[in-house]
SEVOVEX-5868 format. One record per atom (N, C-alpha, C): x, y, z; residue in three letters. Coordinates in nm, 3 decimals. Each point is the difference from the previous one (the first is absolute). Layout:
<rec u="X" v="Y" w="Z" residuo="ALA"/>
...
***
This chain:
<rec u="-1.702" v="0.966" w="1.413" residuo="MET"/>
<rec u="0.050" v="-0.134" w="-0.070" residuo="MET"/>
<rec u="-0.105" v="-0.028" w="-0.108" residuo="MET"/>
<rec u="0.050" v="-0.053" w="-0.117" residuo="ARG"/>
<rec u="-0.080" v="-0.038" w="-0.118" residuo="ARG"/>
<rec u="0.026" v="-0.144" w="-0.030" residuo="ARG"/>
<rec u="-0.089" v="-0.051" w="-0.075" residuo="GLU"/>
<rec u="0.012" v="-0.140" w="-0.043" residuo="GLU"/>
<rec u="0.090" v="0.003" w="-0.109" residuo="GLU"/>
<rec u="0.078" v="-0.124" w="-0.009" residuo="LEU"/>
<rec u="0.093" v="-0.009" w="-0.113" residuo="LEU"/>
<rec u="-0.070" v="-0.046" w="-0.136" residuo="LEU"/>
<rec u="0.049" v="0.035" w="-0.111" residuo="THR"/>
<rec u="-0.065" v="-0.045" w="-0.124" residuo="THR"/>
<rec u="0.071" v="-0.134" w="-0.031" residuo="THR"/>
<rec u="-0.064" v="-0.074" w="-0.106" residuo="MET"/>
<rec u="0.066" v="-0.139" w="-0.014" residuo="MET"/>
<rec u="0.149" v="0.008" w="-0.068" residuo="MET"/>
<rec u="0.026" v="0.112" w="-0.061" residuo="SER"/>
<rec u="0.137" v="0.003" w="-0.063" residuo="SER"/>
<rec u="0.091" v="0.034" w="0.128" residuo="SER"/>
<rec u="-0.047" v="0.067" w="0.104" residuo="GLU"/>
<rec u="0.085" v="0.019" w="0.120" residuo="GLU"/>
<rec u="0.014" v="-0.118" w="0.091" residuo="GLU"/>
<rec u="-0.105" v="-0.091" w="0.006" residuo="ILE"/>
<rec u="-0.008" v="-0.110" w="0.070" residuo="ILE"/>
<rec u="0.120" v="-0.096" w="-0.056" residuo="ILE"/>
<rec u="-0.015" v="-0.012" w="-0.142" residuo="SER"/>
<rec u="0.105" v="-0.092" w="-0.047" residuo="SER"/>
<rec u="0.133" v="0.044" w="0.017" residuo="SER"/>
<rec u="0.034" v="0.136" w="0.019" residuo="LEU"/>
<rec u="0.131" v="0.040" w="0.018" residuo="LEU"/>
<rec u="0.047" v="-0.034" w="0.140" residuo="LEU"/>
<rec u="-0.091" v="0.011" w="0.100" residuo="VAL"/>
<rec u="0.053" v="-0.017" w="0.144" residuo="VAL"/>
<rec u="-0.023" v="-0.148" w="0.028" residuo="VAL"/>
<rec u="-0.078" v="-0.070" w="-0.066" residuo="SER"/>
<rec u="-0.008" v="-0.146" w="0.046" residuo="SER"/>
<rec u="0.095" v="-0.095" w="-0.066" residuo="SER"/>
<rec u="0.067" v="0.047" w="-0.099" residuo="GLY"/>
<rec u="0.104" v="-0.086" w="-0.077" residuo="GLY"/>
<rec u="-0.069" v="-0.094" w="-0.088" residuo="GLY"/>
<rec u="-0.132" v="0.011" w="-0.035" residuo="ALA"/>
<rec u="-0.061" v="-0.096" w="-0.090" residuo="ALA"/>
<rec u="0.004" v="0.042" w="-0.144" residuo="ALA"/>
<rec u="0.062" v="0.124" w="-0.030" residuo="GLY"/>
<rec u="0.006" v="0.024" w="-0.147" residuo="GLY"/>
<rec u="-0.141" v="0.043" w="-0.050" residuo="GLY"/>
<rec u="-0.032" v="-0.054" w="-0.113" residuo="ASP"/>
<rec u="-0.130" v="0.015" w="-0.051" residuo="ASP"/>
<rec u="-0.096" v="-0.098" w="0.018" residuo="ASP"/>
<rec u="0.013" v="-0.087" w="0.120" residuo="ASP"/>
<rec u="-0.085" v="-0.120" w="0.020" residuo="ASP"/>
<rec u="-0.121" v="0.024" w="0.075" residuo="ASP"/>
<rec u="-0.012" v="0.124" w="0.061" residuo="CYS"/>
<rec u="-0.119" v="0.033" w="0.068" residuo="CYS"/>
<rec u="-0.120" v="0.014" w="-0.085" residuo="CYS"/>
<rec u="-0.130" v="-0.040" w="0.047" residuo="SER"/>
<rec u="-0.108" v="0.007" w="-0.072" residuo="SER"/>
<rec u="-0.065" v="0.144" w="0.017" residuo="SER"/>
<rec u="-0.055" v="0.040" w="-0.113" residuo="SER"/>
<rec u="-0.053" v="0.144" w="0.003" residuo="SER"/>
<rec u="-0.148" v="0.003" w="0.059" residuo="SER"/>
<rec u="-0.046" v="-0.121" w="0.034" residuo="GLY"/>
<rec u="-0.136" v="-0.005" w="0.045" residuo="GLY"/>
<rec u="-0.107" v="-0.002" w="-0.108" residuo="GLY"/>
<rec u="0.035" v="0.028" w="-0.122" residuo="SER"/>
<rec u="-0.084" v="-0.012" w="-0.106" residuo="SER"/>
<rec u="0.017" v="-0.112" w="-0.074" residuo="SER"/>
<rec u="0.016" v="-0.107" w="0.060" residuo="GLY"/>
<rec u="0.021" v="-0.128" w="-0.082" residuo="GLY"/>
<rec u="0.157" v="-0.041" w="-0.003" residuo="GLY"/>
<rec u="0.033" v="-0.093" w="-0.082" residuo="GLY"/>
<rec u="0.135" v="-0.051" w="-0.011" residuo="GLY"/>
<rec u="0.037" v="-0.090" w="0.117" residuo="GLY"/>
<rec u="0.128" v="-0.022" w="0.027" residuo="SER"/>
<rec u="0.029" v="-0.105" w="0.097" residuo="SER"/>
<rec u="-0.017" v="0.061" w="0.141" residuo="SER"/>
<rec u="-0.012" v="-0.102" w="0.097" residuo="ALA"/>
<rec u="-0.021" v="0.053" w="0.134" residuo="ALA"/>
<rec u="0.136" v="0.049" w="0.058" residuo="ALA"/>
<rec u="-0.007" v="0.093" w="0.086" residuo="GLY"/>
<rec u="0.125" v="0.047" w="0.064" residuo="GLY"/>
<rec u="0.033" v="-0.079" w="0.107" residuo="GLY"/>
<rec u="-0.080" v="-0.085" w="0.055" residuo="ASN"/>
<rec u="0.037" v="-0.096" w="0.121" residuo="ASN"/>
<rec u="0.016" v="-0.136" w="-0.054" residuo="ASN"/>
<rec u="0.109" v="-0.047" w="-0.017" residuo="ASP"/>
<rec u="0.036" v="-0.130" w="-0.063" residuo="ASP"/>
<rec u="0.079" v="-0.082" w="0.106" residuo="ASP"/>
<rec u="-0.070" v="-0.084" w="0.071" residuo="LEU"/>
<rec u="0.066" v="-0.069" w="0.111" residuo="LEU"/>
<rec u="0.062" v="-0.130" w="-0.057" residuo="LEU"/>
<rec u="0.127" v="0.003" w="-0.019" residuo="GLY"/>
<rec u="0.073" v="-0.114" w="-0.053" residuo="GLY"/>
<rec u="-0.069" v="-0.065" w="-0.116" residuo="GLY"/>
<rec u="-0.042" v="0.075" w="-0.087" residuo="GLY"/>
<rec u="-0.069" v="-0.046" w="-0.134" residuo="GLY"/>
<rec u="-0.142" v="-0.019" w="0.026" residuo="GLY"/>
<rec u="-0.058" v="0.020" w="0.117" residuo="VAL"/>
<rec u="-0.150" v="-0.014" w="0.017" residuo="VAL"/>
<rec u="-0.055" v="0.145" w="-0.016" residuo="VAL"/>
<rec u="-0.074" v="0.003" w="-0.120" residuo="VAL"/>
<rec u="-0.061" v="0.123" w="-0.026" residuo="VAL"/>
<rec u="-0.148" v="-0.004" w="0.054" residuo="VAL"/>
<rec u="-0.069" v="-0.113" w="-0.012" residuo="ASP"/>
<rec u="-0.126" v="-0.019" w="0.051" residuo="ASP"/>
<rec u="-0.016" v="-0.054" w="0.135" residuo="ASP"/>
<rec u="0.017" v="0.085" w="0.111" residuo="SER"/>
<rec u="0.010" v="-0.057" w="0.130" residuo="SER"/>
<rec u="-0.139" v="-0.056" w="0.052" residuo="SER"/>
<rec u="-0.099" v="0.053" w="-0.055" residuo="ALA"/>
<rec u="-0.138" v="-0.058" w="0.034" residuo="ALA"/>
<rec u="-0.014" v="-0.156" w="-0.022" residuo="ALA"/>
<rec u="0.072" v="-0.031" w="-0.127" residuo="GLY"/>
<rec u="-0.015" v="-0.145" w="-0.041" residuo="GLY"/>
<rec u="0.107" v="-0.085" w="0.074" residuo="GLY"/>
<rec u="0.093" v="0.058" w="0.074" residuo="LEU"/>
<rec u="0.114" v="-0.065" w="0.047" residuo="LEU"/>
<rec u="-0.049" v="-0.126" w="0.097" residuo="LEU"/>
<rec u="-0.100" v="0.037" w="0.091" residuo="GLY"/>
<rec u="-0.057" v="-0.100" w="0.081" residuo="GLY"/>
<rec u="-0.054" v="-0.116" w="-0.061" residuo="GLY"/>
<rec u="-0.076" v="0.022" w="-0.118" residuo="LYS"/>
<rec u="-0.062" v="-0.112" w="-0.071" residuo="LYS"/>
<rec u="0.114" v="-0.085" w="-0.071" residuo="LYS"/>
<rec u="0.098" v="0.058" w="-0.050" residuo="ASP"/>
<rec u="0.123" v="-0.063" w="-0.059" residuo="ASP"/>
<rec u="0.063" v="-0.093" w="0.101" residuo="ASP"/>
<rec u="0.028" v="0.056" w="0.138" residuo="LEU"/>
<rec u="0.074" v="-0.081" w="0.082" residuo="LEU"/>
<rec u="-0.108" v="-0.109" w="0.060" residuo="LEU"/>
<rec u="-0.113" v="0.015" w="-0.006" residuo="ILE"/>
<rec u="-0.106" v="-0.118" w="0.026" residuo="ILE"/>
<rec u="0.007" v="-0.104" w="-0.101" residuo="ILE"/>
<rec u="0.006" v="0.043" w="-0.134" residuo="ASN"/>
<rec u="0.013" v="-0.094" w="-0.110" residuo="ASN"/>
<rec u="0.121" v="-0.076" w="0.007" residuo="ASN"/>
<rec u="0.114" v="0.066" w="0.039" residuo="ILE"/>
<rec u="0.136" v="-0.072" w="0.002" residuo="ILE"/>
<rec u="-0.009" v="-0.103" w="0.122" residuo="ILE"/>
<rec u="-0.058" v="0.036" w="0.107" residuo="TYR"/>
<rec u="-0.008" v="-0.095" w="0.121" residuo="TYR"/>
<rec u="-0.078" v="-0.118" w="-0.042" residuo="TYR"/>
<rec u="-0.131" v="0.028" w="-0.067" residuo="GLU"/>
<rec u="-0.075" v="-0.117" w="-0.030" residuo="GLU"/>
<rec u="0.064" v="-0.083" w="-0.104" residuo="GLU"/>
<rec u="0.082" v="0.060" w="-0.089" residuo="GLY"/>
<rec u="0.076" v="-0.096" w="-0.090" residuo="GLY"/>
<rec u="0.101" v="-0.073" w="0.072" residuo="GLY"/>
<rec u="0.079" v="0.042" w="0.084" residuo="VAL"/>
<rec u="0.095" v="-0.073" w="0.088" residuo="VAL"/>
<rec u="-0.069" v="-0.106" w="0.070" residuo="VAL"/>
<rec u="-0.105" v="0.020" w="0.062" residuo="VAL"/>
<rec u="-0.079" v="-0.103" w="0.072" residuo="VAL"/>
<rec u="-0.041" v="-0.111" w="-0.088" residuo="VAL"/>
<rec u="-0.060" v="0.035" w="-0.129" residuo="ALA"/>
<rec u="-0.036" v="-0.097" w="-0.088" residuo="ALA"/>
<rec u="0.113" v="-0.086" w="-0.046" residuo="ALA"/>
<rec u="0.111" v="0.058" w="-0.026" residuo="ALA"/>
<rec u="0.120" v="-0.064" w="-0.055" residuo="ALA"/>
<rec u="0.041" v="-0.099" w="0.112" residuo="ALA"/>
<rec u="0.015" v="0.050" w="0.120" residuo="THR"/>
<rec u="0.052" v="-0.087" w="0.107" residuo="THR"/>
<rec u="-0.099" v="-0.127" w="0.024" residuo="THR"/>
<rec u="-0.133" v="0.040" w="0.003" residuo="SER"/>
<rec u="-0.097" v="-0.108" w="0.017" residuo="SER"/>
<rec u="0.014" v="-0.099" w="-0.116" residuo="SER"/>
<rec u="0.030" v="0.040" w="-0.120" residuo="HIS"/>
<rec u="0.016" v="-0.095" w="-0.112" residuo="HIS"/>
<rec u="0.128" v="-0.094" w="0.025" residuo="HIS"/>
<rec u="0.098" v="0.066" w="0.041" residuo="ILE"/>
<rec u="0.125" v="-0.086" w="0.036" residuo="ILE"/>
<rec u="-0.014" v="-0.094" w="0.088" residuo="ILE"/>
<rec u="-0.076" v="0.052" w="0.124" residuo="ILE"/>
<rec u="-0.017" v="-0.101" w="0.106" residuo="ILE"/>
<rec u="-0.084" v="-0.113" w="-0.054" residuo="ILE"/>
<rec u="-0.102" v="0.021" w="-0.071" residuo="GLU"/>
<rec u="-0.091" v="-0.101" w="-0.050" residuo="GLU"/>
<rec u="0.073" v="-0.096" w="-0.095" residuo="GLU"/>
<rec u="0.098" v="0.043" w="-0.080" residuo="ARG"/>
<rec u="0.080" v="-0.076" w="-0.095" residuo="ARG"/>
<rec u="0.084" v="-0.085" w="0.077" residuo="ARG"/>
<rec u="0.066" v="0.043" w="0.107" residuo="VAL"/>
<rec u="0.098" v="-0.072" w="0.089" residuo="VAL"/>
<rec u="-0.068" v="-0.111" w="0.074" residuo="VAL"/>
<rec u="-0.121" v="0.044" w="0.055" residuo="ALA"/>
<rec u="-0.089" v="-0.091" w="0.064" residuo="ALA"/>
<rec u="-0.040" v="-0.128" w="-0.080" residuo="ALA"/>
<rec u="-0.044" v="0.032" w="-0.123" residuo="ASN"/>
<rec u="-0.041" v="-0.100" w="-0.085" residuo="ASN"/>
<rec u="0.118" v="-0.098" w="-0.060" residuo="ASN"/>
<rec u="0.113" v="0.064" w="0.004" residuo="ALA"/>
<rec u="0.129" v="-0.081" w="-0.039" residuo="ALA"/>
<rec u="0.045" v="-0.097" w="0.101" residuo="ALA"/>
<rec u="-0.035" v="0.029" w="0.131" residuo="LEU"/>
<rec u="0.033" v="-0.088" w="0.105" residuo="LEU"/>
<rec u="-0.100" v="-0.106" w="0.015" residuo="LEU"/>
***
């Protein structure tokens, strides 16, 4: 058994020419548009903190209005 070349991988995976050659270019693993999976956790934390800040602001505005 031998390893497949990049051109053979694109033929059997159905990815066309989207596979990365390993020498730069785009990443072969693209999870729903997420190419930088290492930064995904930080992005989720930032989104959560933004939602908490917005909710806190709304609660404060409603409390001051009453």
